[in-house]
C-alpha positions as CSV (number, residue, x, y, z in Angstrom):
1,M,94.7,113.4,18.1
2,P,94.3,115.9,15.8
3,G,90.3,116.7,16.3
4,F,89.5,115.2,19.5
5,A,90.8,118.2,21.1
6,S,87.4,119.8,20.5
7,L,86.0,116.9,22.8
8,R,86.8,119.2,26.3
9,C,84.6,117.0,27.9
10,P,83.5,113.2,28.4
11,V,79.8,113.5,27.7
12,R,81.1,115.2,23.7
13,F,82.2,111.3,22.7
14,A,78.4,110.7,22.1
15,V,79.1,112.7,19.1
16,L,80.8,109.9,17.9
17,V,77.6,106.7,19.3
18,G,75.6,108.9,17.4
19,F,77.7,108.9,14.1
20,A,78.3,105.2,14.4
21,L,74.5,104.1,15.3
22,A,73.7,106.6,12.0
23,M,75.9,104.3,10.3
24,L,74.5,101.0,11.7
25,A,71.2,102.3,10.6
26,A,72.1,103.1,6.9
27,Y,73.8,99.3,6.9
28,G,70.6,98.2,8.4
29,V,68.7,100.1,5.0
30,A,70.6,98.8,2.7
31,G,70.4,95.0,3.8
32,A,66.7,95.2,3.6
33,D,66.8,97.0,0.2
34,R,68.8,94.5,-1.5
35,V,66.1,91.9,0.4
36,L,63.3,93.6,-1.2
37,Q,64.8,93.9,-4.7
38,A,65.8,90.5,-5.0
39,R,62.6,88.9,-3.9
40,G,60.6,91.4,-6.4
41,A,58.8,93.3,-3.6
42,R,60.4,96.9,-5.1
43,A,56.8,98.3,-4.9
44,V,56.4,97.4,-1.1
45,R,60.2,99.9,-0.7
46,P,58.2,102.8,-0.6
47,L,55.3,101.9,1.6
48,L,58.2,100.4,4.4
49,A,59.3,104.0,3.7
50,A,56.7,106.0,4.8
51,V,56.2,103.6,7.6
52,A,59.7,104.2,8.9
53,V,58.7,108.0,8.7
54,A,55.8,108.0,10.5
55,V,56.9,105.7,13.2
56,C,60.0,108.8,14.1
57,A,57.3,111.6,13.4
58,S,54.6,109.6,16.2
59,W,57.5,109.9,18.2
60,M,57.5,113.3,18.5
61,L,54.5,114.2,18.4
62,F,52.6,112.4,20.7
63,S,55.8,112.0,23.6
64,P,57.5,115.6,22.6
65,P,60.4,116.2,24.6
66,T,59.9,119.4,26.9
67,I,61.5,122.4,26.5
68,T,61.9,125.5,28.9
69,A,62.7,128.6,27.6
70,Y,64.1,130.9,29.8
71,R,63.4,135.1,29.0
72,A,66.8,136.5,28.7
73,P,66.4,140.0,30.7
74,T,66.8,143.6,28.8
75,R,68.0,146.9,29.8
76,D,63.7,147.6,30.2
77,D,64.0,144.7,32.1
78,L,66.6,145.2,34.9
79,S,66.2,144.6,38.4
80,P,66.8,147.5,41.2
81,A,69.3,146.6,42.5
82,H,71.4,145.9,38.5
83,R,69.8,149.8,38.2
84,W,71.4,151.3,41.4
85,L,74.7,149.2,40.9
86,A,74.8,151.2,36.7
87,R,74.7,154.0,38.2
88,N,77.3,154.0,41.6
89,G,79.3,150.4,41.2
90,G,82.4,152.9,40.2
91,G,83.9,150.1,38.7
92,G,84.5,147.8,41.7
93,P,84.1,143.3,41.0
94,L,80.8,142.0,41.5
95,L,79.9,138.5,42.4
96,E,76.1,137.8,42.3
97,L,74.7,134.7,44.3
98,P,74.0,131.8,44.6
99,V,76.2,130.1,42.3
100,D,74.8,127.4,40.4
101,S,75.4,124.6,38.8
102,P,75.7,122.3,36.5
103,M,73.2,124.3,34.0
104,Y,74.8,127.8,34.8
105,L,71.6,129.7,34.4
106,E,71.4,132.0,37.2
107,T,75.2,132.7,36.1
108,S,74.7,133.1,32.3
109,R,72.1,135.6,33.2
110,A,74.2,137.6,35.5
111,M,76.8,137.8,33.0
112,L,74.1,139.0,30.1
113,V,73.3,141.6,32.9
114,S,76.9,142.8,33.5
115,T,76.4,144.3,29.7
116,Y,74.5,146.5,31.3
117,H,75.7,147.8,34.7
118,G,79.5,147.1,33.4
119,L,80.6,145.6,36.4
120,P,83.6,143.4,36.2
121,L,81.9,139.7,37.1
122,V,83.3,137.7,39.2
123,N,81.5,134.6,38.6
124,G,81.2,134.1,35.1
125,Y,81.0,130.4,32.7
126,T,82.7,128.9,29.9
127,G,83.4,126.2,28.5
128,Y,87.4,126.5,29.2
129,I,87.0,127.1,32.9
130,P,90.6,127.9,34.2
131,P,91.7,126.3,37.7
132,G,91.7,129.5,39.3
133,S,87.9,130.5,38.5
134,T,86.5,127.1,39.7
135,F,88.6,127.4,42.7
136,L,87.3,131.0,43.4
137,M,83.4,129.8,43.2
138,L,84.3,127.3,45.2
139,H,84.9,129.7,47.9
140,A,82.1,131.6,46.5
141,Q,79.5,128.9,47.6
142,Q,80.8,128.9,51.2
143,L,80.0,132.2,51.9
144,P,78.7,133.8,54.5
145,S,82.1,132.3,55.5
146,P,85.0,135.0,56.9
147,G,87.8,132.8,55.1
148,S,86.5,132.4,52.1
149,L,85.3,136.5,52.2
150,Q,89.1,137.2,52.6
151,I,90.2,134.8,49.6
152,L,87.6,136.3,47.0
153,V,89.2,139.9,48.1
154,D,92.6,138.7,48.2
155,C,92.4,137.2,45.0
156,A,89.5,139.3,43.1
157,G,89.5,142.4,44.3
158,L,85.8,141.9,45.8
159,E,84.2,145.3,46.6
160,W,80.0,144.4,45.7
161,I,78.2,141.2,46.6
162,L,74.2,141.0,45.2
163,V,72.5,138.3,47.1
164,H,69.6,136.6,45.5
165,R,67.0,134.5,47.3
166,A,69.4,133.6,50.6
167,T,67.9,131.2,52.9
168,G,66.7,132.3,56.4
169,V,70.6,131.6,58.1
170,R,72.2,132.5,55.3
171,R,70.6,135.8,55.6
172,D,70.9,135.9,59.5
173,A,74.8,135.0,58.8
174,W,75.1,137.9,55.8
175,R,73.8,140.3,58.6
176,R,76.5,139.7,60.9
177,L,79.8,138.6,58.3
178,P,82.5,140.8,59.6
179,G,83.7,142.6,56.4
180,V,80.4,143.2,54.7
181,R,78.2,146.2,55.4
182,L,74.5,145.8,54.0
183,V,73.8,149.1,51.7
184,R,70.2,148.3,50.9
185,E,68.3,146.1,50.0
186,F,65.9,146.0,46.5
187,P,62.5,144.3,45.1
188,P,63.6,141.9,42.9
189,D,62.5,141.8,39.1
190,P,59.6,139.9,37.9
191,E,60.9,136.8,37.7
192,R,62.4,136.5,41.2
193,R,59.8,136.6,44.6
194,E,62.6,136.9,46.9
195,R,63.9,140.7,47.7
196,D,67.9,140.8,46.7
197,A,70.5,142.3,49.5
198,L,73.2,144.4,47.9
199,Y,76.6,144.4,50.3
200,R,79.6,146.7,49.9
201,V,82.8,144.9,50.7
202,T,85.1,146.5,53.7
203,L,87.3,143.8,54.0
204,A,91.0,145.2,53.4
205,P,93.3,142.8,51.5
206,S,95.5,140.5,53.5
207,G,98.0,140.4,51.0
208,P,98.9,139.0,47.4
209,C,97.3,135.8,46.0
210,P,100.2,134.6,43.9
211,G,98.8,130.9,43.4
212,L,95.8,131.9,41.0
213,L,97.5,132.1,38.0
214,D,100.3,129.4,39.2
215,P,99.5,126.0,40.3
216,S,102.7,125.1,41.3
217,V,102.3,127.7,44.6
218,T,98.7,127.9,46.9
219,T,97.4,131.6,46.7
220,A,99.3,132.5,50.0
221,G,102.5,131.7,48.0
222,N,103.4,128.6,49.7
223,A,104.4,125.4,48.1
224,A,101.8,122.9,47.1
225,P,104.0,119.2,48.2
226,V,102.2,115.9,47.9
227,V,100.8,114.9,51.0
228,A,101.4,110.8,51.3
229,E,99.4,110.2,54.6
230,P,98.6,113.3,56.7
231,R,98.8,113.3,60.4
232,G,96.2,115.2,62.8
233,A,93.0,115.6,63.9
234,L,90.2,116.9,63.3
235,S,86.7,117.8,65.2
236,V,83.2,119.4,64.6
237,A,81.2,121.5,67.2
238,L,77.7,119.3,66.9
239,P,74.4,120.6,68.9
240,A,72.4,118.4,70.4
241,A,70.0,118.0,67.4
242,L,69.9,119.3,63.8
243,P,66.6,119.7,62.2
244,P,66.0,118.3,58.7
245,N,66.8,119.2,54.9
246,R,68.9,122.6,56.5
247,E,71.9,124.4,56.3
248,Q,74.0,124.8,59.6
249,S,77.1,126.9,60.3
250,L,78.8,124.2,61.7
251,T,82.7,124.9,63.4
252,V,84.8,122.4,62.2
253,S,89.1,122.5,63.5
254,A,91.7,120.6,62.3
255,R,94.9,119.7,63.4
256,N,98.7,118.9,61.1
257,D,100.4,116.7,62.8
258,G,102.5,116.0,60.0
259,D,105.9,117.4,59.2
260,E,104.3,118.7,56.0
261,P,102.0,122.0,55.3
262,W,98.4,121.6,54.1
263,P,98.3,123.6,50.5
264,A,94.2,123.7,51.1
265,T,94.4,127.1,49.4
266,S,96.3,125.3,46.1
267,V,93.7,125.9,43.0
268,D,95.1,122.4,41.7
269,A,92.2,120.0,42.8
270,Q,94.5,117.4,43.1
271,K,96.8,119.1,45.3
272,R,94.5,121.2,47.5
273,F,94.0,119.7,50.5
274,A,89.6,120.1,51.6
275,L,87.1,118.8,54.0
276,A,84.4,116.6,52.8
277,Y,81.4,115.2,54.6
278,S,78.5,113.1,53.8
279,W,75.6,111.2,55.8
280,R,75.1,107.8,57.0
281,P,71.9,106.3,58.6
282,A,72.8,105.1,62.0
283,A,71.2,102.2,61.6
284,G,72.4,101.3,58.4
285,G,71.8,102.4,54.8
286,A,72.9,104.2,51.5
287,A,75.0,107.4,52.6
288,T,74.8,110.8,51.3
289,P,76.9,111.4,48.4
290,W,80.0,113.4,49.6
291,R,79.9,117.4,49.3
292,R,83.3,119.4,49.5
293,V,84.2,122.2,51.7
294,L,87.4,124.0,51.4
295,L,89.5,125.7,53.7
296,P,90.3,129.5,54.2
297,R,94.0,128.8,54.7
298,D,97.4,126.1,54.2
299,V,97.7,124.6,57.7
300,G,101.5,124.3,58.4
301,P,103.0,121.5,60.4
302,G,102.1,122.1,64.3
303,D,98.9,124.1,63.1
304,T,95.2,123.9,64.2
305,I,93.0,125.8,61.9
306,A,89.2,126.2,63.1
307,F,86.8,127.4,60.4
308,D,83.2,127.5,60.2
309,A,81.2,125.0,57.2
310,W,78.2,125.3,56.2
311,I,76.7,122.0,56.5
312,A,73.5,120.6,54.9
313,S,71.3,118.0,57.5
314,P,69.7,114.8,55.9
315,A,66.0,115.1,54.7
316,T,64.9,112.5,56.7
317,P,64.4,112.3,60.4
318,G,66.6,110.0,62.7
319,R,69.9,109.0,64.3
320,W,72.4,109.7,61.4
321,V,76.3,109.7,61.6
322,L,78.2,112.5,60.2
323,H,81.0,111.7,58.1
324,L,84.2,114.2,57.8
325,R,87.3,113.7,55.5
326,A,90.1,115.8,55.0
327,G,92.5,114.8,52.4
328,Q,94.5,116.3,49.4
329,G,92.1,115.7,46.3
330,D,89.0,114.6,45.8
331,E,89.6,111.2,46.8
332,P,92.2,111.1,49.0
333,D,94.1,107.8,49.8
334,A,94.9,108.3,53.6
335,P,91.9,111.3,54.8
336,L,92.1,111.7,58.3
337,L,88.3,110.7,59.5
338,L,86.1,111.8,61.7
339,E,82.4,110.2,63.0
340,A,80.2,112.2,65.1
341,P,76.7,110.9,65.3
342,V,73.6,113.4,66.0
343,D,69.7,113.2,65.8
344,V,67.8,114.5,63.0
345,V,64.7,116.0,64.8
346,G,61.6,118.2,63.6
347,G,62.5,120.7,66.8
348,K,65.6,122.9,67.0
349,G,68.4,121.4,69.7
350,L,69.1,123.9,72.4
351,A,72.3,122.3,73.7
352,G,75.9,121.5,71.9
353,R,78.5,119.1,72.2
354,S,81.7,118.7,70.4
355,A,83.0,115.3,68.5
356,S,86.9,115.0,67.6
């Protein structure tokens, strides 16, 4: 419908609701005015209008909305890492981590700072995000992961990675990740507390990336068929116990026993074959929301893929069941399923086991 194309997300329909409420309020005011005129109470009309204005103004005075202002950095406020990149970046594409959502404050800040250092930026924000960009950002959130790094190199030509506020587990994983070299650590700008770590990507491209702009094929150039009912198996290597509320890099394996390939690197979210995980208390209760994990490559018939997945443990200690689901789309009709119980405790488990 003409005009509705600008409503690019469902929340924009609040404009129509606000307009309808304003019209209904106008009808109510007009009706009250007619009643007052019929009863000869014209002098009361200005008084009621003043009371209505006072009521609305009192809400703003006594319960004002909370608005937080974020300072935009200028050239003089650039962090040491950004100053170094402005002099030595050489025009190579840069990725800044972490990638935040849904407000995209960190991403917007990175876009602003890019006008100073002049490097192409892999992560950015726009109201009309292309599928290829969303696909790359999902893999950026899975770093440090060898498979995701390869996809970012092949599809975006990634040369620099600037990591802000890395957790201890991921900071150690960055140092062990093949294909990157720590250039140096920089003190942060005054608004940040953690030190910035700058990595140079040394991983060579493995091939072209035709599917980034063509949703009919995967980024590896394979066809993206509809997998109506996947056949195969999932397994995960779990430690004897997990610490609460902490990320762990767990090795997940997926075997394709069907006759069709799994298009895991499709930029189309409905065609993409992906993994998701959720936690449920063993004693019963509400499960945590499903969180998506992308596979680093397509999986052909008879093929098995093993990859590292960053999985955050529950915040509450106790006996939990890890639910894994693999399938095509966000809500697959017939997914592969795996349930693996594990204890979430304050200490660190020493032994490991495997669930399948």
